C-alpha positions in Angstrom: 135.4 82.6 133.7 136.0 85.7 135.8 133.0 86.7 138.0 132.4 89.9 136.1 132.2 87.9 132.9 129.6 85.6 134.4 127.4 88.5 135.5 127.7 90.3 132.1 126.7 87.1 130.3 123.7 86.5 132.5 122.2 89.8 131.6 121.8 88.6 128.0 120.0 85.4 128.7 116.6 85.3 126.9 113.7 85.1 129.3 110.1 84.3 128.3 107.7 87.3 128.3 104.0 87.5 127.6 102.9 90.5 125.3 99.4 91.6 124.7 98.9 93.6 121.5 96.7 96.0 119.6 97.6 96.1 115.9 95.5 98.5 113.7 96.3 99.0 110.0 96.0 102.2 108.0 92.5 103.2 106.9 91.5 103.4 103.2 91.0 106.8 101.7 87.6 108.1 100.5 86.5 107.3 96.9 86.5 109.7 94.0 83.1 108.0 93.6 82.0 109.4 97.0 82.0 106.1 99.0 83.6 106.2 102.5 86.9 104.5 103.0 87.1 101.3 105.1 88.9 101.2 108.4 92.1 99.4 108.9 92.0 95.9 110.3 91.8 95.7 114.1 93.4 92.8 116.0 93.7 92.7 119.8 94.2 90.4 122.8 92.6 92.7 125.3 89.3 93.4 123.6 87.5 91.1 121.1 89.1 91.6 117.7 87.4 93.4 114.8 84.8 92.0 112.5 83.0 90.4 115.4 85.9 88.0 116.0 86.9 86.4 119.2 89.6 87.6 121.7 93.0 86.8 120.4 95.8 85.1 122.4 98.8 87.0 123.8 102.2 86.2 122.3 104.8 84.3 124.2 108.1 86.1 123.2 111.7 86.2 124.5 113.7 89.1 125.9 116.9 90.1 124.1 115.2 89.1 120.8 114.2 91.5 118.0 110.6 91.5 116.7 109.4 93.3 113.6 107.0 96.3 113.8 105.5 98.1 110.8 102.9 100.9 111.1 100.6 101.1 108.1 100.0 104.4 106.5 96.6 105.7 105.5 95.4 105.5 101.9 96.4 108.4 99.7 94.0 110.7 97.8 91.6 109.1 95.4 90.4 105.9 96.9 93.7 104.1 97.8 94.0 101.1 100.1 95.5 101.6 103.6 98.8 99.8 104.3 99.1 96.8 106.6 100.4 97.1 110.2 102.6 94.2 111.6 103.9 93.1 114.9 105.9 89.8 115.0 103.5 87.2 113.5 100.4 89.4 113.6 99.3 91.3 110.5 96.3 93.6 110.2 95.1 94.4 106.7 94.8 97.9 105.3 91.3 99.4 104.9 89.6 99.3 101.6 90.0 102.4 99.4 86.9 103.9 98.0 87.7 103.3 94.3 86.6 105.4 91.3 83.3 106.6 89.9 80.1 104.5 89.5 81.5 101.3 91.1 81.4 98.8 94.0 83.4 99.3 97.2 86.8 97.7 97.7 87.7 94.8 100.0 90.1 95.5 102.9 90.6 95.1 106.7 87.2 96.8 106.6 85.6 97.3 103.2 84.9 100.7 101.6 81.4 101.8 100.8 79.7 101.5 97.5 80.0 104.6 95.3 77.2 106.6 93.7 75.0 104.5 91.3 73.6 105.4 87.9 72.5 101.9 87.2 72.1 99.0 89.6 73.2 98.4 93.2 76.8 99.2 94.1 77.8 96.9 96.9 80.2 97.7 99.7 83.6 96.0 99.8 84.1 93.0 101.9 85.8 93.1 105.3 88.5 90.6 106.4 87.5 87.8 108.8 88.3 88.7 112.4 89.5 92.2 111.5 86.6 94.4 110.2 83.2 94.7 108.5 82.0 95.3 105.0 81.0 98.7 103.6 77.4 99.8 102.9 75.5 99.5 99.6 74.0 102.2 97.4 70.5 102.3 95.8 69.3 100.1 93.0 68.3 102.9 90.6 69.9 106.1 89.5 71.2 108.6 88.9 71.9 108.5 92.6 74.7 110.9 93.5 74.9 109.9 97.1 76.9 107.0 98.5 77.4 104.6 101.4 79.7 104.4 104.4 82.9 102.4 104.8 83.0 99.5 107.2 84.4 99.8 110.7 86.1 97.4 113.0 82.9 97.0 115.0 80.0 97.8 112.7 79.1 97.4 109.0 79.1 100.6 107.0 75.6 102.2 106.6 73.8 102.0 103.2 72.9 105.1 101.3 69.7 106.5 102.7 68.2 108.1 99.6 69.1 110.3 96.6 70.0 113.1 99.0 71.6 111.3 101.9 74.7 109.3 102.2 75.4 106.5 104.7 77.5 106.8 107.8 80.8 105.0 108.4 80.7 101.9 110.6 81.8 102.3 114.2 85.1 101.0 115.5 86.1 98.9 118.5 86.9 100.3 122.0 89.8 98.7 123.9 91.5 99.5 127.3 94.9 98.2 126.4 96.4 101.6 127.4 94.6 101.6 130.7 91.8 103.8 129.4 89.1 103.0 126.9 89.9 104.3 123.4 88.0 103.5 120.1 89.9 102.7 116.9 89.1 101.7 113.3 86.0 103.7 112.4 84.8 103.7 108.8 84.5 106.9 106.7 81.1 108.4 105.9 79.9 108.7 102.4 79.6 112.0 100.5 76.8 113.4 98.3 76.8 115.6 95.2 73.3 116.7 96.0 73.3 120.4 96.9 71.8 120.7 100.3 72.0 116.9 100.8 73.0 115.0 103.9 76.6 113.8 104.4 77.5 110.5 106.1 79.2 111.0 109.5 82.4 109.2 110.2 82.3 106.1 112.4 83.4 106.4 116.0 87.1 105.5 116.1 88.6 108.1 113.7 86.4 107.8 110.7 86.3 110.8 108.4 83.0 112.5 107.5 81.7 112.8 104.0 81.1 116.1 102.2 78.2 117.9 100.5 78.4 119.0 96.8 81.2 121.6 96.4 80.3 123.5 99.6 81.2 121.2 102.6 84.5 119.4 102.5 84.9 115.8 103.4 87.5 115.0 106.0 90.3 112.5 106.5 90.5 109.6 108.9 92.3 110.5 112.2 96.0 109.6 112.5 96.9 106.5 114.5 93.4 105.2 114.7 93.1 103.4 111.3 90.0 105.5 110.5 88.7 105.5 106.9 88.6 108.8 105.0 85.2 110.3 104.3 84.0 109.9 100.7 85.9 112.4 98.5 83.8 115.2 97.0 84.8 118.2 95.0 86.5 120.0 97.9 87.9 117.2 100.1 91.0 115.1 100.1 89.7 112.3 102.5 93.0 110.5 103.3 92.9 107.4 105.4 94.2 107.6 109.0 97.5 105.9 109.8 97.6 102.8 112.0 99.1 102.1 115.4 100.7 99.2 117.4 100.3 99.2 121.2 102.0 96.5 123.3 101.4 95.6 127.0 103.8 93.6 129.1 104.9 93.1 132.7 106.3 96.2 134.3 109.6 94.6 135.3 110.7 94.7 131.6 111.7 97.7 129.4 111.2 98.0 125.7 113.9 99.1 123.3 112.8 100.8 120.0 115.0 100.1 117.1 116.0 102.7 114.4 113.2 103.5 112.1 110.4 103.5 114.7 108.6 106.3 116.6 107.5 105.0 119.9 107.0 105.8 123.6 107.0 103.6 126.7 104.6 104.4 129.6 105.4 104.4 133.3 104.3 101.3 135.2 100.6 101.1 136.0 98.5 98.2 137.3 101.4 95.8 136.9 102.1 96.7 133.3 104.0 99.0 131.0 102.8 99.9 127.5 104.7 100.7 124.3 102.9 102.8 121.8 104.4 102.9 118.3 103.0 105.4 115.9 105.2 105.4 112.8 107.9 103.6 110.9 109.3 100.1 110.3 111.9 98.5 112.5 112.4 96.2 115.5 111.6 96.1 119.2 113.0 94.0 121.9 112.7 93.8 125.7 115.4 93.9 128.4 
């Protein structure tokens, strides 16, 4: 084979590469029944994973090989589940949507909060093992037109405080995979229909805040944090925040983003580069 042919072929040889990851799913939207949306599932190899789980193990991958990435969207208006985020073999589950009316919360990466109660306890939705915590509960007697907070990656959603005060969203998890500490996967706070009542604040890590009656709007989860939306009240939409995938690898390699993905690669720092992918579905590979 000519010398130039040998050189060209050698550039395409697959070489092992170790990749650390943060995979956060889309958060659930706040409920029409006022409960806060659950945060998207949080999985990571740099910080202990969500739901009180242990540190995950970095992936051993190959250069010149395509690996799938999907960024989960946040839940739509009306208590919808967030969508899963995926990197290679790693899937984080979308956050629990708040559901409708006088009802329990919904299971997800983190579970949504229990809705207002007119009879009996309304329990928070369950979280997913090693991804997120459950939502909070509402009171055992009604009518109780306040609600509870959605679960976060790092903390359970708070219970309804009383007839006038809703529970806060659970806090998320901080990680330094980018080189700086950033918190993701906060749960949404609950809303109240009590005029002059107390809304539930959003959990640290992008959780939306609940509203008050028809005077103070609830807010959506923050984009690319996986935050749950605040419980939906009469004047709030309370969407879930979209997810994100962040990959860390040795600085001698360069990532290639395939069609369909929105991503950026950082400059080298501390021996690493980082790829941050904020939207879409497609493939990545390293050269």
